[in-house]
DSSP file (Angstrom, degrees, kcal/mol; ACC not computed):
  #  RESIDUE AA STRUCTURE BP1 BP2  ACC     N-H-->O    O-->H-N    N-H-->O    O-->H-N    TCO  KAPPA ALPHA  PHI   PSI    X-CA   Y-CA   Z-CA
    1    1 A M     >        0   0    0      0, 0.0     4,-1.9     0, 0.0     5,-0.2   0.000 360.0 360.0 360.0 -33.5   -3.1  -23.5   53.5
    2    2 A Y  H  >  +     0   0    0      1,-0.2     4,-2.2     2,-0.2     5,-0.2   0.865 360.0  56.4 -69.3 -31.8   -4.0  -25.1   50.1
    3    3 A Q  H  > S+     0   0    0      2,-0.2     4,-2.5     1,-0.2    -1,-0.2   0.914 106.8  47.2 -65.2 -40.2   -5.4  -21.6   49.1
    4    4 A Y  H  > S+     0   0    0      2,-0.2     4,-2.4     1,-0.2    -1,-0.2   0.885 110.8  51.5 -69.3 -36.6   -2.1  -19.8   49.7
    5    5 A L  H  X S+     0   0    0     -4,-1.9     4,-1.9     2,-0.2    -1,-0.2   0.909 111.6  47.6 -60.5 -44.5   -0.3  -22.5   47.9
    6    6 A L  H  X S+     0   0    0     -4,-2.2     4,-2.4     2,-0.2    -2,-0.2   0.911 112.5  49.2 -65.6 -44.5   -2.7  -22.0   44.9
    7    7 A C  H  X S+     0   0    0     -4,-2.5     4,-2.1     1,-0.2    -1,-0.2   0.905 110.5  49.8 -60.0 -43.2   -2.3  -18.2   45.0
    8    8 A F  H  X S+     0   0    0     -4,-2.4     4,-2.0     1,-0.2    -1,-0.2   0.845 110.6  51.7 -69.4 -30.9    1.5  -18.5   45.1
    9    9 A G  H  X S+     0   0    0     -4,-1.9     4,-2.7     2,-0.2    -2,-0.2   0.954 110.8  46.4 -65.1 -47.2    1.4  -20.9   42.1
   10   10 A F  H  X S+     0   0    0     -4,-2.4     4,-2.0     1,-0.2    -2,-0.2   0.844 112.2  51.5 -62.3 -35.6   -0.8  -18.4   40.1
   11   11 A F  H  X S+     0   0    0     -4,-2.1     4,-1.5     2,-0.2    -1,-0.2   0.886 112.8  45.2 -69.7 -40.5    1.6  -15.5   41.2
   12   12 A V  H  X S+     0   0    0     -4,-2.0     4,-1.8     1,-0.2    -2,-0.2   0.922 111.0  54.1 -69.8 -43.1    4.7  -17.5   40.0
   13   13 A A  H  X S+     0   0    0     -4,-2.7     4,-1.5     1,-0.2    -2,-0.2   0.852 107.5  49.2 -61.2 -36.3    3.0  -18.5   36.8
   14   14 A T  H  < S+     0   0    0     -4,-2.0    -1,-0.2     1,-0.2    -2,-0.2   0.869 108.7  54.1 -66.1 -36.2    2.1  -14.9   35.8
   15   15 A L  H  < S+     0   0    0     -4,-1.5    -2,-0.2     1,-0.2    -1,-0.2   0.902 114.2  40.1 -65.0 -37.5    5.6  -13.9   36.5
   16   16 A L  H  < S+     0   0    0     -4,-1.8    -1,-0.2    -5,-0.1    -2,-0.2   0.713  94.7  94.9 -86.6 -18.8    7.0  -16.6   34.1
   17   17 A A     <  -     0   0    0     -4,-1.5     2,-0.4    -5,-0.2    -3,-0.0  -0.458  61.7-157.2 -75.0 148.9    4.3  -16.2   31.4
   18   18 A S        -     0   0    0     -2,-0.1     2,-0.1     3,-0.0     3,-0.1  -0.978  10.5-131.1-126.9 137.9    5.3  -13.8   28.5
   19   19 A A        -     0   0    0     -2,-0.4     2,-0.3     1,-0.1     0, 0.0  -0.413  37.6 -86.1 -81.1 161.5    2.9  -12.0   26.3
   20   20 A Q        -     0   0    0     -2,-0.1    -1,-0.1     1,-0.1     0, 0.0  -0.524  42.1-129.5 -69.8 130.3    3.2  -12.0   22.5
   21   21 A V        -     0   0    0     -2,-0.3    -1,-0.1    -3,-0.1    -3,-0.0  -0.741  25.3-119.2 -83.3 121.1    5.5   -9.2   21.3
   22   22 A P        -     0   0    0      0, 0.0     2,-0.5     0, 0.0    -1,-0.0  -0.299  23.6-144.2 -61.7 146.2    3.7   -7.1   18.6
   23   23 A H        +     0   0    0      2,-0.0     2,-0.4     0, 0.0     0, 0.0  -0.964  21.7 176.1-118.7 124.0    5.6   -7.1   15.3
   24   24 A A        -     0   0    0     -2,-0.5     2,-0.5     2,-0.0     0, 0.0  -0.991  14.0-158.0-129.1 134.9    5.6   -3.9   13.2
   25   25 A V        -     0   0    0     -2,-0.4     2,-0.6     2,-0.0    -2,-0.0  -0.965   7.1-152.0-116.4 129.7    7.5   -3.4    9.9
   26   26 A Q        -     0   0    0     -2,-0.5     2,-0.3     2,-0.0    -2,-0.0  -0.910  11.8-160.5-100.6 119.0    8.3    0.2    8.8
   27   27 A Y        +     0   0    0     -2,-0.6     2,-0.2     3,-0.0    -2,-0.0  -0.751  25.1 142.4 -98.4 143.8    8.6    0.6    5.0
   28   28 A G    > > -     0   0    0     -2,-0.3     5,-2.1     5,-0.0     3,-1.2  -0.813  65.4 -57.8-157.0-163.1   10.4    3.5    3.5
   29   29 A V  G > 5S+     0   0    0      1,-0.3     3,-1.3    -2,-0.2    -2,-0.0   0.873 127.6  57.4 -60.8 -40.4   12.6    4.6    0.7
   30   30 A E  G 3 5S+     0   0    0      1,-0.2    -1,-0.3     2,-0.1    -3,-0.0   0.687 106.9  50.2 -64.3 -16.4   15.3    2.1    1.8
   31   31 A T  G < 5S-     0   0    0     -3,-1.2    34,-0.5     2,-0.1    -1,-0.2   0.391 133.6 -79.5-101.9  -1.7   12.9   -0.6    1.4
   32   32 A G  T < 5S+     0   0    0     -3,-1.3    -3,-0.2     1,-0.4    -2,-0.1   0.237  83.1 131.3 127.6 -11.8   11.7    0.2   -2.1
   33   33 A L      < -     0   0    0     -5,-2.1    -1,-0.4     1,-0.1     3,-0.1  -0.481  53.5-138.5 -70.6 149.3    9.1    3.1   -1.8
   34   34 A P  S    S-     0   0    0      0, 0.0     2,-0.3     0, 0.0    -1,-0.1   0.698  80.8  -0.8 -77.5 -19.5    9.8    5.9   -4.3
   35   35 A S        -     0   0    0     21,-0.1    20,-0.0     1,-0.1    21,-0.0  -0.989  56.6-127.0-166.3 151.6    9.0    8.5   -1.6
   36   36 A L  S    S+     0   0    0     -2,-0.3     2,-1.4     1,-0.1    -1,-0.1   0.647  91.1  89.8 -79.0 -13.3    7.9    9.0    2.0
   37   37 A E        +     0   0    0     -3,-0.0    17,-0.9     2,-0.0     2,-0.4  -0.660  59.5 172.7 -84.7  85.2    5.1   11.3    0.8
   38   38 A A  E     -A   53   0A   0     -2,-1.4    15,-0.3    15,-0.2     3,-0.1  -0.805  19.8-173.0-101.3 135.4    2.2    8.7    0.2
   39   39 A Y  E     +     0   0A   0     13,-3.2     2,-0.4    -2,-0.4    14,-0.1   0.769  69.1   1.6 -96.8 -30.7   -1.3   10.0   -0.6
   40   40 A Q  E     -A   52   0A   0     12,-1.1    12,-2.4    39,-0.2     2,-0.4  -0.986  52.9-159.5-160.2 145.4   -3.1    6.7   -0.5
   41   41 A V  E     +A   51   0A   0     -2,-0.4     2,-0.3    10,-0.2    10,-0.2  -0.993  22.4 164.9-129.7 132.0   -2.7    3.0    0.2
   42   42 A R  E     -A   50   0A   0      8,-2.6     8,-3.5    -2,-0.4     2,-0.4  -1.000  31.3-134.4-150.5 147.9   -5.0    0.3   -1.0
   43   43 A T  E     -A   49   0A   0     -2,-0.3     6,-0.2     6,-0.3     2,-0.1  -0.879  26.0-146.3 -98.8 133.1   -5.2   -3.4   -1.4
   44   44 A D    >   -     0   0    0      4,-2.2     3,-1.8    -2,-0.4    45,-0.0  -0.362  33.1 -94.8 -94.3 173.2   -6.6   -4.7   -4.7
   45   45 A S  T 3  S+     0   0    0      1,-0.3    -1,-0.1     2,-0.1    -2,-0.0   0.628 123.3  58.4 -71.1 -11.4   -8.7   -7.8   -5.2
   46   46 A K  T 3  S-     0   0    0      2,-0.1    -1,-0.3    42,-0.1     3,-0.1   0.490 120.1-105.8 -89.6  -1.2   -5.6   -9.8   -6.1
   47   47 A G  S <  S+     0   0    0     -3,-1.8     2,-0.2     1,-0.3    -2,-0.1   0.394  73.6 137.1  89.9   3.8   -4.0   -9.1   -2.8
   48   48 A Y        -     0   0    0     14,-0.0    -4,-2.2    11,-0.0     2,-0.6  -0.529  49.1-135.8 -74.4 144.8   -1.4   -6.5   -3.9
   49   49 A V  E     -AB  43  60A   0     11,-2.4    11,-3.1    -6,-0.2     2,-0.4  -0.931  20.7-159.0-101.1 120.6   -0.9   -3.4   -1.8
   50   50 A W  E     -AB  42  59A   0     -8,-3.5    -8,-2.6    -2,-0.6     2,-0.4  -0.886   7.8-170.2-106.1 135.8   -0.7   -0.2   -3.9
   51   51 A V  E     -AB  41  58A   0      7,-2.5     7,-2.8    -2,-0.4     2,-0.4  -0.990   6.6-158.4-123.4 122.3    0.9    3.0   -2.7
   52   52 A V  E     +AB  40  57A   0    -12,-2.4   -13,-3.2    -2,-0.4   -12,-1.1  -0.866  23.1 164.6-105.3 138.9    0.6    6.2   -4.6
   53   53 A T  E >   -AB  38  56A   0      3,-2.1    26,-2.0    -2,-0.4     3,-0.6  -0.638  53.3 -92.9-134.5-176.6    3.2    8.9   -4.0
   54   54 A D  T 3  S+     0   0    0    -17,-0.9    23,-0.1    24,-0.2     3,-0.1   0.522 122.6  46.8 -82.2  -5.7    4.6   12.1   -5.4
   55   55 A R  T 3  S-     0   0    0      1,-0.4     2,-0.2   -18,-0.2    -1,-0.2   0.084 124.3 -66.4-125.7  23.5    7.2   10.1   -7.3
   56   56 A G  E <   -B   53   0A   0     21,-1.5    -3,-2.1    -3,-0.6    -1,-0.4  -0.763  62.0 -60.7 128.3-171.7    5.3    7.4   -8.8
   57   57 A V  E     -BC  52  68A   0     11,-1.6    11,-3.4    -2,-0.2     2,-0.4  -0.947  38.9-160.2-122.3 137.6    3.2    4.3   -7.8
   58   58 A S  E     -BC  51  67A   0     -7,-2.8    -7,-2.5    -2,-0.4     2,-0.5  -0.900   3.0-158.6-117.5 142.2    4.5    1.2   -5.9
   59   59 A R  E     -BC  50  66A   0      7,-2.7     7,-2.7    -2,-0.4     2,-0.5  -0.978   8.3-159.3-119.0 131.3    3.0   -2.2   -5.8
   60   60 A F  E     -BC  49  65A   0    -11,-3.1   -11,-2.4    -2,-0.5     5,-0.2  -0.941  12.5-171.8-114.2 130.6    3.8   -4.5   -2.9
   61   61 A D        -     0   0    0      3,-1.7     4,-0.1    -2,-0.5    -1,-0.1   0.317  62.3 -88.9-100.6   6.0    3.4   -8.2   -3.1
   62   62 A G  S    S+     0   0    0      2,-0.2     3,-0.1   -13,-0.1    -2,-0.0   0.132 124.1  46.0 108.3 -18.9    4.1   -9.1    0.5
   63   63 A T  S    S+     0   0    0      1,-0.4     2,-0.3     0, 0.0    -3,-0.0   0.710 117.0   2.7-120.8 -45.9    7.9   -9.4   -0.1
   64   64 A A        -     0   0    0     -5,-0.0    -3,-1.7   -32,-0.0    -1,-0.4  -0.953  63.9-112.4-148.0 160.5    9.1   -6.4   -2.2
   65   65 A F  E     -C   60   0A   0    -34,-0.5     2,-0.5    -2,-0.3    -5,-0.2  -0.747  15.7-159.0 -92.8 139.3    8.0   -3.3   -3.9
   66   66 A I  E     -C   59   0A   0     -7,-2.7    -7,-2.7    -2,-0.4     2,-0.4  -0.988  15.1-154.5-118.2 124.1    7.8   -2.7   -7.6
   67   67 A T  E     -C   58   0A   0     -2,-0.5     2,-0.4    -9,-0.2    -9,-0.2  -0.831   4.9-159.6-104.5 134.5    7.9    0.9   -8.4
   68   68 A Y  E     +C   57   0A   0    -11,-3.4   -11,-1.6    -2,-0.4     2,-0.2  -0.876  23.0 149.8-115.0 144.8    6.3    2.2  -11.8
   69   69 A S    > > -     0   0    0     -2,-0.4     3,-2.0   -13,-0.2     5,-1.8  -0.604  64.2 -44.2-147.7-151.9    7.2    5.6  -13.3
   70   70 A Q  G > 5S+     0   0    0      1,-0.3     3,-1.9     3,-0.2     5,-0.1   0.825 127.0  63.0 -59.6 -31.8    7.4    7.1  -16.9
   71   71 A K  G 3 5S+     0   0    0      1,-0.3    -1,-0.3     2,-0.1     4,-0.1   0.686 104.6  51.2 -72.1 -12.1    9.2    4.1  -18.4
   72   72 A D  G < 5S-     0   0    0     -3,-2.0    35,-2.7     2,-0.2    -1,-0.3   0.243 131.1 -91.1-106.9  15.7    5.9    2.1  -17.5
   73   73 A G  T < 5S+     0   0    0     -3,-1.9     2,-1.1     1,-0.2    -3,-0.2   0.368  85.6 131.4  96.1  -3.2    3.6    4.6  -19.1
   74   74 A L      < -     0   0    0     -5,-1.8    -1,-0.2     1,-0.2    -2,-0.2  -0.703  29.3-179.7 -88.0  97.9    2.9    6.8  -16.1
   75   75 A E  S    S+     0   0    0     -2,-1.1     2,-0.6     1,-0.1    -1,-0.2   0.879  72.2  47.9 -69.9 -35.6    3.5   10.4  -17.7
   76   76 A N        -     0   0    0      1,-0.1    -1,-0.1    -7,-0.1   -21,-0.1  -0.921  67.4-166.2-105.7 116.8    2.7   12.2  -14.3
   77   77 A L        +     0   0    0     -2,-0.6   -21,-1.5     1,-0.1     2,-1.3   0.755  67.8  84.4 -77.2 -24.8    4.4   10.8  -11.3
   78   78 A T        +     0   0    0    -23,-0.2    17,-2.0   -26,-0.1     2,-0.5  -0.673  60.5 179.5 -87.6  99.7    2.4   12.6   -8.7
   79   79 A I  E     -D   94   0B   0    -26,-2.0   -40,-0.3    -2,-1.3    15,-0.3  -0.894  13.3-177.0-105.2 124.3   -0.7   10.4   -8.2
   80   80 A L  E     +     0   0B   0     13,-2.2     2,-0.3    -2,-0.5    14,-0.2   0.731  60.3   7.2 -95.2 -29.1   -3.2   11.5   -5.7
   81   81 A A  E     -D   93   0B   0     12,-1.2    12,-2.3   -41,-0.0     2,-0.3  -0.983  53.9-165.8-153.9 164.2   -5.9    8.7   -5.7
   82   82 A M  E     +D   92   0B   0     -2,-0.3     2,-0.3    10,-0.2    10,-0.2  -0.962   5.3 177.5-147.2 162.3   -6.7    5.3   -6.9
   83   83 A A  E     -D   91   0B   0      8,-2.0     8,-3.7    -2,-0.3     2,-0.4  -0.978  24.8-125.0-158.2 163.3   -9.6    2.8   -7.3
   84   84 A E  E     -D   90   0B   0     -2,-0.3     6,-0.2     6,-0.2     2,-0.1  -0.933  24.4-144.0-114.3 139.5  -10.2   -0.6   -8.7
   85   85 A D    >   -     0   0    0      4,-2.7     3,-1.6    -2,-0.4     6,-0.0  -0.326  36.0 -90.9 -92.9-179.0  -13.0   -1.2  -11.3
   86   86 A N  T 3  S+     0   0    0      1,-0.3    -1,-0.1     2,-0.1    -2,-0.0   0.655 123.5  59.5 -61.5 -21.1  -15.3   -4.2  -11.7
   87   87 A H  T 3  S-     0   0    0      2,-0.1    -1,-0.3     0, 0.0     3,-0.1   0.398 118.7-105.9 -93.0   3.9  -12.7   -5.7  -14.1
   88   88 A G  S <  S+     0   0    0     -3,-1.6     2,-0.3     1,-0.3    -2,-0.1   0.493  74.8 138.7  87.3   5.1  -10.0   -5.8  -11.6
   89   89 A R        -     0   0    0    -45,-0.0    -4,-2.7    14,-0.0     2,-0.4  -0.653  50.9-129.7 -83.0 138.7   -8.0   -2.9  -13.2
   90   90 A M  E     -DE  84 102B   0     12,-0.7    12,-2.3    -2,-0.3     2,-0.4  -0.760  21.2-157.5 -85.1 131.6   -6.5   -0.3  -11.0
   91   91 A W  E     -DE  83 101B   0     -8,-3.7    -8,-2.0    -2,-0.4     2,-0.4  -0.892   6.8-163.0-111.1 143.0   -7.3    3.4  -11.9
   92   92 A F  E     -DE  82 100B   0      8,-3.0     8,-2.2    -2,-0.4     2,-0.5  -0.984  10.3-152.4-130.7 139.0   -5.1    6.3  -10.9
   93   93 A A  E     -DE  81  99B   0    -12,-2.3   -13,-2.2    -2,-0.4   -12,-1.2  -0.957  16.5-151.9-114.2 123.2   -5.7   10.1  -10.8
   94   94 A S  E >   -D   79   0B   0      4,-2.6     3,-0.9    -2,-0.5   -15,-0.2  -0.292  30.0-110.4 -85.7 173.0   -2.7   12.4  -11.2
   95   95 A I  T 3  S+     0   0    0    -17,-2.0   -16,-0.1     1,-0.2    -1,-0.1   0.689 118.1  62.7 -74.9 -21.8   -2.3   15.9   -9.8
   96   96 A K  T 3  S-     0   0    0    -18,-0.3    -1,-0.2     2,-0.1     3,-0.1   0.109 121.4-104.6 -95.6  22.7   -2.6   17.2  -13.5
   97   97 A N  S <  S+     0   0    0     -3,-0.9     2,-0.4     1,-0.2    -2,-0.1   0.810  77.2 134.9  62.7  35.0   -6.2   15.8  -13.8
   98   98 A T        -     0   0    0     18,-0.0    -4,-2.6    19,-0.0     2,-0.3  -0.928  43.9-143.6-113.0 141.5   -5.3   12.8  -15.9
   99   99 A L  E     -E   93   0B   0     -2,-0.4    11,-2.7    -6,-0.2     2,-0.4  -0.794  15.8-177.8-105.0 148.6   -6.4    9.3  -15.4
  100  100 A Y  E     -EF  92 109B   0     -8,-2.2    -8,-3.0    -2,-0.3     2,-0.3  -0.988  10.9-155.4-134.4 145.2   -4.5    6.1  -16.0
  101  101 A Y  E     -EF  91 108B   0      7,-2.8     7,-2.5    -2,-0.4     2,-0.6  -0.924  16.5-132.6-115.6 152.1   -5.4    2.4  -15.7
  102  102 A F  E     +EF  90 107B   0    -12,-2.3   -12,-0.7    -2,-0.3     2,-0.3  -0.919  40.1 150.2-111.1 118.5   -3.0   -0.5  -15.1
  103  103 A E  E >   + F   0 106B   0      3,-2.5     3,-1.0    -2,-0.6    -2,-0.1  -0.988  60.8   8.1-150.5 139.2   -3.4   -3.4  -17.3
  104  104 A N  T 3  S-     0   0    0     -2,-0.3     3,-0.1     1,-0.2    -1,-0.1   0.879 130.3 -57.5  55.4  41.4   -1.0   -6.0  -18.7
  105  105 A N  T 3  S+     0   0    0      1,-0.2     2,-0.3    -3,-0.0    -1,-0.2   0.718 120.8  90.9  67.3  20.7    1.8   -4.7  -16.4
  106  106 A R  E <  S-F  103   0B   0     -3,-1.0    -3,-2.5   -33,-0.1     2,-0.4  -0.979  74.3-115.4-141.5 157.9    1.6   -1.1  -17.8
  107  107 A F  E     -F  102   0B   0    -35,-2.7    -5,-0.2    -2,-0.3    -7,-0.0  -0.766  28.1-168.8 -90.1 135.6   -0.1    2.2  -17.3
  108  108 A H  E     -F  101   0B   0     -7,-2.5    -7,-2.8    -2,-0.4     2,-0.2  -0.986  22.9-121.6-126.2 138.7   -2.5    3.4  -20.1
  109  109 A P  E     -F  100   0B   0      0, 0.0    -9,-0.3     0, 0.0     2,-0.1  -0.512  37.0-101.0 -76.1 143.7   -3.8    6.9  -20.3
  110  110 A F    >   -     0   0    0    -11,-2.7     3,-1.8    -2,-0.2     4,-0.2  -0.409  27.0-128.5 -58.7 135.8   -7.6    7.2  -20.3
  111  111 A E  T 3  S+     0   0    0      1,-0.3     3,-0.5     2,-0.1     4,-0.2   0.845 105.5  50.8 -58.2 -32.5   -8.9    7.8  -23.8
  112  112 A A  T 3> S+     0   0    0      1,-0.2     4,-2.0     2,-0.1    -1,-0.3   0.164  70.8 112.7 -97.6  24.0  -11.0   10.8  -22.7
  113  113 A N  H <> S+     0   0    0     -3,-1.8     4,-2.1     1,-0.2    -1,-0.2   0.924  77.0  54.9 -55.9 -44.5   -8.2   12.7  -20.8
  114  114 A Q  H  > S+     0   0    0     -3,-0.5     4,-1.6    -4,-0.2    -1,-0.2   0.886 107.7  47.5 -55.1 -45.0   -8.3   15.4  -23.3
  115  115 A Q  H  > S+     0   0    0      1,-0.2     4,-0.7     2,-0.2    -1,-0.2   0.847 111.1  52.0 -69.4 -33.1  -12.1   16.0  -22.9
  116  116 A L  H  < S+     0   0    0     -4,-2.0     3,-0.5     1,-0.2    -2,-0.2   0.849 106.8  54.3 -68.7 -31.6  -11.7   16.0  -19.1
  117  117 A A  H  < S+     0   0    0     -4,-2.1    -2,-0.2     1,-0.2    -1,-0.2   0.863 103.6  57.1 -67.8 -35.9   -8.9   18.7  -19.4
  118  118 A E  H  <        0   0    0     -4,-1.6    -1,-0.2     1,-0.3    -2,-0.2   0.698 360.0 360.0 -69.9 -22.1  -11.3   20.8  -21.4
  119  119 A R     <        0   0    0     -4,-0.7    -1,-0.3    -3,-0.5    -2,-0.2   0.413 360.0 360.0 -82.7 360.0  -13.9   21.0  -18.7
């Protein structure tokens, strides 16, 4: 009799128990991304999440997106790839084969972009 009572107790407990509901957030243009066409997403050493798109670069701090464009020194908006160097600078490669690095809250063209274009 004790076994049946114990089994019934476990059965009732499993019915009353609830699992954790997974939480997912979907980000898009309405939440601050410049475009839904993203080519790469990366987290840097400072914890920022970077997204490169066909309409500029966005940086996410966990709360909001900051979008960078021509006014921030980014001449070509279609960025295909990015990487972080040993100094903590983010580097970006545009569709027009030009490189930029992000430093002091601005994009700077790589000094040797002209030489790269000639190759």
